[in-house]
C-alpha positions in Angstrom: -46.8 53.3 -19.8 -45.6 56.7 -20.9 -42.2 56.9 -22.5 -40.9 59.3 -19.8 -41.7 56.8 -17.0 -40.0 54.0 -19.0 -37.0 56.2 -19.3 -36.8 57.1 -15.7 -37.2 53.5 -14.6 -34.3 52.4 -16.8 -32.1 55.2 -15.5 -32.8 54.6 -11.8 -32.7 50.8 -11.9 -29.7 50.4 -14.1 -27.9 53.3 -12.4 -28.2 51.3 -9.1 -27.2 47.9 -10.5 -23.5 48.7 -10.7 -23.1 48.7 -7.0 -25.1 45.5 -6.7 -22.7 43.8 -9.1 -19.9 44.4 -6.6 -21.6 42.0 -4.2 -21.6 39.2 -6.9 -17.8 39.1 -7.1 -16.1 36.6 -4.8 -16.8 32.9 -4.3 -18.8 32.4 -7.5 -17.1 32.8 -10.9 -18.3 36.0 -12.8 -19.7 34.0 -15.7 -21.6 31.7 -13.3 -23.1 34.7 -11.4 -24.3 36.2 -14.7 -25.7 32.8 -15.7 -27.6 32.6 -12.4 -28.9 36.1 -12.9 -30.3 35.5 -16.4 -31.5 32.0 -15.7 -33.8 33.6 -13.0 -34.7 36.5 -15.3 -35.5 34.2 -18.3 -37.8 32.1 -16.2 -39.6 35.2 -14.9 -39.9 36.6 -18.4 -41.2 33.3 -19.8 -43.8 33.2 -17.0 -44.7 36.9 -17.7 -45.2 36.2 -21.4 -47.2 33.0 -20.7 -49.6 34.7 -18.3 -50.2 37.6 -20.7 -50.6 35.0 -23.6 -47.8 36.7 -25.6 -46.1 34.9 -28.5 -43.3 32.6 -27.5 -43.0 30.6 -30.8 -40.7 32.1 -33.5 -39.3 31.0 -36.8 -35.8 29.5 -37.0 -34.5 32.7 -38.7 -36.0 34.8 -35.9 -34.4 32.6 -33.3 -31.0 33.3 -34.9 -31.4 37.0 -34.4 -32.8 36.5 -30.9 -29.8 34.3 -30.0 -27.5 37.0 -31.3 -29.3 39.5 -29.1 -28.8 37.2 -26.2 -25.1 36.6 -26.8 -24.4 40.3 -27.1 -26.5 41.7 -24.3 -27.3 38.9 -21.9 -23.9 37.1 -21.8 -20.8 38.7 -23.2 -21.9 42.3 -22.2 -22.3 41.4 -18.6 -19.6 38.9 -18.4 -17.0 41.5 -19.4 -18.5 44.1 -17.0 -18.5 41.6 -14.1 -14.9 40.9 -14.8 -14.1 44.6 -14.7 -15.6 45.2 -11.3 -12.5 43.5 -9.8 -10.4 46.2 -11.3 -12.4 49.4 -11.4 -15.0 51.2 -9.2 -18.5 50.7 -10.3 -19.1 54.4 -10.7 -16.3 54.7 -13.3 -17.6 51.5 -15.1 -21.0 53.2 -15.4 -19.3 56.3 -16.9 -17.7 54.2 -19.6 -21.0 52.4 -20.2 -22.7 55.7 -20.8 -20.7 56.0 -24.1 -22.9 53.3 -25.5 -25.2 56.1 -26.6 -22.4 57.4 -28.8 -21.6 54.0 -30.2 -25.3 53.2 -30.9 -25.7 56.5 -32.8 -22.5 55.8 -34.8 -23.5 52.3 -35.6 -26.9 53.3 -36.7 -25.4 55.9 -39.0 -23.0 53.3 -40.5 -25.6 50.6 -40.9 -28.2 52.9 -42.4 -25.6 54.6 -44.6 -26.3 58.1 -43.2 -23.7 60.8 -43.1 -23.0 61.6 -39.4 -24.2 65.0 -38.1 -21.5 67.4 -37.2 -22.9 67.4 -33.6 -22.4 63.6 -33.6 -18.7 64.0 -34.5 -18.2 66.8 -31.9 -20.1 64.8 -29.2 -17.9 61.7 -29.9 -14.8 63.8 -29.5 -16.1 65.2 -26.2 -17.0 61.7 -24.9 -13.6 60.2 -25.7 -11.9 63.3 -24.2 -14.0 62.8 -21.0 -13.0 59.2 -20.7 -9.4 60.1 -21.2 -9.6 62.7 -18.4 -11.1 60.3 -16.0 -8.5 57.6 -16.7 -5.6 59.9 -17.4 -3.4 58.3 -14.7 -4.1 54.8 -16.0 -3.8 55.8 -19.6 -0.5 57.6 -19.1 1.0 54.3 -17.9 -1.2 52.0 -19.9 -0.1 48.4 -20.4 -1.9 45.1 -20.7 -0.3 44.2 -17.4 -2.0 47.1 -15.7 -5.2 46.1 -13.8 -7.0 49.4 -14.4 -5.9 49.4 -18.1 -7.2 45.9 -18.6 -10.4 46.9 -16.8 -10.8 49.8 -19.2 -10.5 47.3 -22.2 -13.1 45.0 -20.6 -15.6 47.9 -20.1 -15.1 49.0 -23.7 -15.7 45.5 -24.9 -18.9 45.2 -22.8 -20.1 48.6 -24.1 -19.5 47.5 -27.7 -21.6 44.4 -27.1 -24.4 46.3 -25.5 -24.6 48.8 -28.4 -24.6 46.2 -31.1 -27.1 44.1 -29.1 -29.4 47.2 -29.0 -29.3 47.4 -32.7 -30.2 43.7 -33.1 -33.0 44.2 -30.6 -34.3 47.1 -32.8 -34.2 44.8 -35.7 -36.2 42.2 -33.8 -38.8 44.8 -32.8 -39.1 46.0 -36.4 -39.7 42.4 -37.4 -42.7 42.4 -35.1 -41.3 40.0 -32.5 -42.9 40.1 -29.0 -40.7 42.2 -26.7 -41.2 39.9 -23.7 -41.3 36.7 -25.6 -38.2 37.5 -27.6 -36.4 38.8 -24.5 -37.2 35.5 -22.6 -35.6 33.5 -25.3 -32.7 35.9 -25.7 -32.0 35.6 -21.9 -32.2 31.8 -22.2 -29.6 31.8 -25.1 -27.3 34.1 -23.1 -27.6 31.8 -20.1 -26.8 28.7 -22.2 -23.6 30.4 -23.6 -22.4 31.3 -20.1 -22.9 27.8 -18.8 -21.0 26.6 -21.9 -18.1 28.9 -21.0 -18.1 27.4 -17.5 -17.9 23.9 -18.9 -15.1 24.8 -21.3 -13.1 26.5 -18.5 -13.7 23.5 -16.3 -14.9 25.7 -13.5 -16.8 24.4 -10.5 -20.5 25.1 -10.3 -21.0 26.5 -6.8 -23.2 29.1 -5.0 -22.8 31.7 -2.4 -25.7 31.5 0.2 -24.8 34.7 1.9 -27.4 37.4 2.3 -25.4 39.9 0.3 -25.0 37.6 -2.7 -28.5 36.2 -2.8 -30.2 39.6 -2.3 -28.1 41.3 -4.9 -28.6 38.4 -7.3 -32.4 38.7 -6.9 -32.3 42.5 -7.4 -30.2 42.2 -10.5 -32.4 39.4 -11.9 -35.9 40.8 -11.2 -35.3 44.6 -11.3 -32.1 45.0 -13.2 -33.0 42.4 -15.8 -36.7 41.6 -16.1 -38.2 45.1 -15.3 -35.4 47.3 -16.7 -34.8 45.4 -19.9 -38.6 45.2 -20.5 -38.7 49.0 -20.2 -35.6 49.5 -22.3 -36.7 47.2 -25.2 -40.2 48.9 -25.1 -38.4 52.2 -25.6 -36.5 50.8 -28.5 -39.8 49.5 -30.1 -41.4 52.9 -29.6 -38.6 55.5 -30.3 -35.7 53.5 -31.8 -32.4 52.2 -30.4 -30.6 55.6 -31.0 -33.1 57.6 -28.8 -33.6 54.8 -26.3 -29.8 54.9 -25.6 -30.3 58.4 -24.3 -31.2 56.8 -21.0 -27.5 55.8 -20.5 -26.6 59.5 -20.2 -27.8 59.7 -16.6 -26.4 56.4 -15.4 -23.1 57.8 -14.1 -25.0 60.4 -11.9 -26.7 57.6 -10.0 -23.8 55.2 -10.1 -21.1 57.6 -9.1 -23.3 58.9 -6.2 -23.6 55.3 -4.9 -19.9 54.7 -5.5 -19.1 57.7 -3.4 -21.2 56.5 -0.5 -20.4 52.8 -0.5 -17.0 52.5 -2.2 -15.3 55.7 -0.9 -14.8 57.0 -4.4 -12.8 60.3 -4.1 -13.6 63.1 -6.6 -10.9 65.2 -8.1 -10.8 68.0 -10.7 -9.9 65.6 -13.6 -12.7 63.2 -12.7 -15.3 66.0 -12.4 -14.2 67.5 -15.8 -14.1 64.0 -17.4 -17.7 63.2 -16.2 -18.9 66.6 -17.4 -17.3 66.1 -20.8 -18.6 62.6 -21.2 -22.2 63.6 -20.3 -21.9 66.6 -22.6 -20.7 64.4 -25.4 -23.6 62.0 -24.9 -26.2 64.8 -24.9 -24.7 66.5 -27.9 -24.8 63.2 -29.9 -28.3 62.3 -28.9 -29.6 65.8 -29.7 -29.2 64.8 -33.3 -32.5 62.9 -32.7 -35.7 63.9 -31.1 -36.1 64.3 -27.3 -37.8 61.7 -25.2 -41.5 62.5 -25.0 -44.4 61.7 -22.8 
């Protein structure tokens, strides 16, 4: 599959998943909803790998890195974002998540001991300024007791986990691990951690049989997890984590559009300027690498 098609699939699918997450919040605890999502996704990915006769057996050392990938991307990342959907609109959450491209580039520069490009520094400043503009009202009265302020912290934590997880995934691809086989195990490890969190919290294991919950769960598991992550990790294997993260630049365009229609998000000048600055910062940072190709 061409890189450009992989890129577009990731953008469109992940850009639409934020509104679907909203339907997961309610009767079922957030960590349990994420666990259900990745339990289904993991089973699908194992089946996919088995049908294609892809490797599913890895060394103990490889399993450690696969488990780390699962903890960062398939449990803590989504657990934090699911919690944030109670406090922020999904469109704004997607805007914050788009800064993962900046974090990925910065982490790659640090871990590879490279001096950051001046465009990377300028782009980072633009991105942070954009987030500040969007959340100016919340930030001006920020406190840990503020729902929106705490939502911002949750989103930043989830974004950090995703960026670090992408770097671990890049390591796993470089080590020659099967994308689908490794992802199947990573999802399984993430699911195990989430169920462990439920046990520690003493929460009840329940399920919401409503159409909205079940349909959104299946969409998130099959399209948002199996298909989208397969495409994203394939991009990491082909073009590297830094360039693959370029896909997150367009997430807010899809997510904010859906948020406007379904959540009644109201645009103002500060929000428009903040989104523009955030996108410009992402683009500037990622232009330090090569463009996505066909």
